[in-house]
Structure formats: structure tokens, C-alpha cells
C-alpha positions in Angstrom: -43.2 -33.3 -36.4 -45.0 -35.8 -38.1 -44.9 -39.3 -36.5 -46.0 -42.6 -37.8 -48.8 -44.4 -36.0 -47.3 -47.8 -36.9 -45.3 -49.2 -34.1 -41.5 -50.1 -34.3 -42.3 -53.6 -33.2 -45.7 -55.6 -33.7 -47.2 -56.6 -30.4 -46.5 -60.3 -30.9 -42.8 -59.4 -31.3 -42.7 -57.1 -28.4 -44.5 -59.9 -26.2 -42.1 -62.6 -27.3 -39.0 -60.5 -26.5 -40.6 -59.6 -23.1 -41.4 -63.3 -22.5 -38.1 -64.7 -23.2 -36.2 -62.0 -20.9 -38.8 -62.2 -18.2 -38.6 -66.1 -18.4 -34.8 -66.4 -18.1 -34.9 -63.9 -15.2 -37.3 -65.9 -13.4 -35.6 -69.2 -13.7 -32.8 -68.1 -11.7 -35.1 -66.0 -9.2 -33.9 -62.6 -10.2 -35.4 -59.4 -8.7 -37.7 -58.7 -11.7 -38.6 -55.0 -10.4 -34.8 -53.9 -10.2 -34.0 -55.6 -13.7 -34.9 -52.7 -15.9 -31.2 -52.5 -17.1 -30.8 -56.3 -17.9 -34.2 -56.0 -19.9 -33.0 -53.0 -21.9 -29.5 -54.3 -22.6 -30.8 -57.7 -23.8 -33.9 -56.6 -25.8 -31.5 -53.8 -27.4 -29.2 -56.9 -28.6 -32.2 -58.7 -29.9 -33.3 -55.8 -31.8 -30.1 -55.4 -33.4 -29.5 -59.1 -34.1 -33.0 -60.1 -35.3 -34.4 -56.8 -36.7 -31.3 -54.9 -37.8 -32.1 -51.9 -35.6 -29.9 -49.5 -34.1 -31.2 -49.9 -30.7 -29.3 -48.8 -27.3 -30.2 -49.3 -23.6 -30.7 -45.6 -22.0 -30.8 -45.0 -18.2 -32.3 -42.1 -16.5 -35.3 -40.6 -14.7 -38.9 -41.8 -16.1 -42.2 -40.9 -15.4 -45.5 -42.6 -16.6 -48.9 -41.8 -16.0 -50.8 -45.0 -15.4 -54.2 -44.1 -14.1 -56.0 -40.7 -14.8 -58.7 -41.6 -12.4 -56.2 -41.9 -9.5 -53.7 -39.3 -10.6 -51.3 -42.0 -10.3 -47.7 -41.6 -12.0 -45.0 -44.3 -11.9 -41.8 -42.6 -11.1 -38.2 -43.5 -11.2 -35.7 -40.9 -10.3 -35.7 -37.7 -8.0 -38.1 -35.0 -8.6 -37.7 -31.9 -6.6 -40.0 -29.2 -8.0 -39.0 -28.6 -11.6 -35.3 -30.4 -11.0 -35.2 -33.9 -12.1 -32.2 -36.1 -11.1 -31.4 -39.9 -11.3 -28.4 -42.1 -9.8 -27.5 -45.4 -9.4 -30.1 -45.7 -6.5 -32.9 -44.1 -8.4 -33.3 -44.8 -12.0 -35.1 -46.6 -14.7 -33.9 -47.8 -18.1 -35.6 -48.2 -21.5 -34.6 -49.0 -25.3 -34.3 -46.0 -28.0 -34.2 -46.9 -31.5 -35.3 -44.7 -34.4 -36.5 -41.8 -32.2 -38.6 -44.4 -30.3 -38.6 -45.1 -26.8 -39.4 -48.8 -26.1 -39.8 -50.2 -22.2 -40.0 -53.7 -22.1 -40.7 -53.5 -18.2 -44.3 -52.1 -19.0 -45.9 -55.1 -18.8 -45.0 -55.7 -15.1 -45.5 -52.0 -14.0 -47.9 -53.5 -11.5 -45.1 -55.7 -9.9 -42.9 -52.8 -9.9 -45.6 -50.7 -7.9 -46.2 -53.8 -5.6 -42.5 -53.8 -4.6 -42.6 -50.4 -3.2 -45.8 -51.2 -1.4 -48.5 -49.8 -3.9 -51.3 -52.1 -4.8 -52.7 -50.1 -7.8 -53.8 -52.4 -10.8 -51.8 -51.9 -13.8 -52.9 -53.3 -17.2 -50.4 -55.4 -18.8 -49.7 -53.1 -21.9 -46.8 -52.7 -24.2 -44.9 -49.3 -24.1 -43.2 -48.0 -27.4 -43.8 -44.5 -28.3 -42.1 -41.9 -30.6 -40.0 -39.3 -28.4 -41.6 -36.6 -30.2 -44.8 -37.5 -28.2 -43.2 -37.3 -24.9 -44.6 -34.7 -22.3 -42.7 -31.6 -21.9 -42.4 -31.9 -18.2 -42.7 -34.7 -15.4 -45.7 -32.6 -14.0 -47.3 -32.3 -17.3 -48.5 -35.8 -17.5 -52.4 -35.7 -18.3 -53.6 -39.0 -19.8 -52.8 -42.8 -19.2 -49.8 -43.3 -21.2 -48.4 -39.8 -21.2 -44.3 -40.1 -20.3 -41.5 -38.2 -19.6 -37.9 -39.5 -19.8 -34.7 -37.8 -18.6 -31.5 -39.7 -20.0 -28.5 -39.8 -18.0 -25.7 -40.7 -20.0 -23.0 -40.7 -17.5 -25.2 -43.3 -15.7 -25.9 -45.3 -18.7 -22.0 -45.7 -19.4 -21.6 -46.6 -15.7 -24.4 -49.3 -15.7 -23.3 -50.7 -19.1 -19.5 -51.0 -18.0 -20.7 -52.7 -14.7 -22.9 -55.1 -16.7 -20.2 -56.1 -19.2 -17.7 -57.0 -16.3 -20.3 -59.4 -14.6 -19.9 -62.4 -16.6 -22.9 -64.1 -15.1 -25.3 -61.3 -16.3 -23.5 -61.3 -19.8 -23.9 -65.0 -20.1 -27.5 -64.6 -18.9 -28.1 -62.0 -21.7 -26.8 -64.3 -24.2 -29.2 -67.3 -23.3 -32.1 -64.9 -24.1 -30.5 -63.8 -27.5 -29.7 -67.4 -28.2 -33.2 -68.4 -27.5 -35.1 -65.9 -29.3 -36.8 -66.4 -32.6 -38.6 -63.7 -34.7 -42.2 -64.4 -35.1 -43.6 -66.2 -37.1 -40.6 -68.7 -36.5 -41.6 -71.1 -34.0 -39.9 -70.6 -30.4 -39.0 -73.6 -28.1 -41.2 -73.3 -24.6 -38.9 -75.3 -22.9 -35.2 -74.7 -22.6 -32.4 -76.1 -20.6 -29.5 -73.6 -19.5 -26.4 -75.5 -19.0 -24.4 -75.1 -16.1 -20.5 -75.3 -15.6 -21.1 -78.2 -12.9 -24.3 -80.4 -12.3 -27.3 -80.2 -14.0 -28.6 -77.5 -15.9 -31.5 -74.9 -15.1 -34.9 -75.7 -16.6 -36.5 -72.6 -18.2 -40.2 -72.4 -19.3 -41.5 -69.9 -21.4 -43.7 -67.3 -19.7 -47.6 -67.4 -20.7 -48.1 -63.8 -19.5 -50.5 -62.2 -22.0 -49.9 -58.4 -22.9 -53.7 -57.1 -23.5 -53.0 -53.8 -25.4 -50.7 -50.7 -25.5 -50.3 -47.4 -23.6 
């Protein structure tokens, strides 16, 4: 299958989407390494509203080779021989759109590893690749950026239902959508998130720099 080398999103747009979501989560002291579903649900909403794309979050097992020298793969899910599973305690989430997988957690892969006790440095790269370029199996990753995704539609439905039932999460996601502006439009670098009572929460836009692509 022939795939276009042109990315679904320019790096500037990907970076801005990431920064907005990351900044809002950071303002409420969220556990960023555990936030892949929030990232994906919110990013999909932004892609629908501002880019008119049919984007949707997908949860399941995911495997990314992040270092060829160390044969290091970032793994989400349960790998038992050739058998791959995911559940509510072992999963990852990404966005699928036009047969492309976009992972908005990729710039903080290093933090995800650190959260489970691994100090391997990982570059802050963008991840968006055609599904046609996916490795045939989780143990077939050979080069940095190689990946394998195993969607779990039942888990995706359950997580989405739980997400929609939590008003605080839905409201936080909406703050991201309301804040976002598509480049080259200017984006406010400071935002005050209003609270039901008392002073609002001040949010400053992250300056985290994405330096390349997987």
C-alpha cells in the first residue's frame, strides 16, 4: 500500500495541541504518565473541531521501539509470548484518523519510563505514522520509531463511558478545546480557568520543545 510521506499534522500544530493539553493537566497536578486517554480524547476533539478530521481515541496495547542500541521498547499492555492483551490496568491510548495513528503522549515518553523506574533518555519527538507502516508483531520492532498497536474496542468503549460520566474530566477537556487556536493564529500564553467557587486556576502554556519525529 502506498502511503504519503506528508504528515497528517504539521509539527507546529502537533506541538501546540500537545502543549495545550499538557499545560491544562499540569495546572491541576494531574498524573501525566497516566493521562493517555485524556490526551487522546481531547486531541481527537480538537482535530474534529479545528481540522474537520474524523479523529477518534483508541485504547489497547501499544509497543514502541525507542532505542536501537539498548533494544529498548516502551510497552503498554501484557505480552505473553505471541499473545498480546490489554485491560484497564495495562493499556495505552492514541488517536486514529485517516488510517494514521497519532500519539500525543510521545513527547513525554521519557517521563512515562521514569514513572516506572527506568532512566533511559528519550528524545521529545512527535509520533504520527500511517497504520500501514506498523510492524506485524510486537516482537518485530527493529528500528527506533517502529511500533505495534493492538486496539481493544471493548476497553475503549468502557473508558470513554467512564470519561463522559466524570464531569470534572469533561470540563477540563473542554478548557483545552476552548483555549486552542490553529496555527498561524496567535494563542494566549496565559489562561485563567474559572472555578465554581473562589479564585480560578492560572495556566501558563508549556514551552516544552518537540525536536523531531519518530
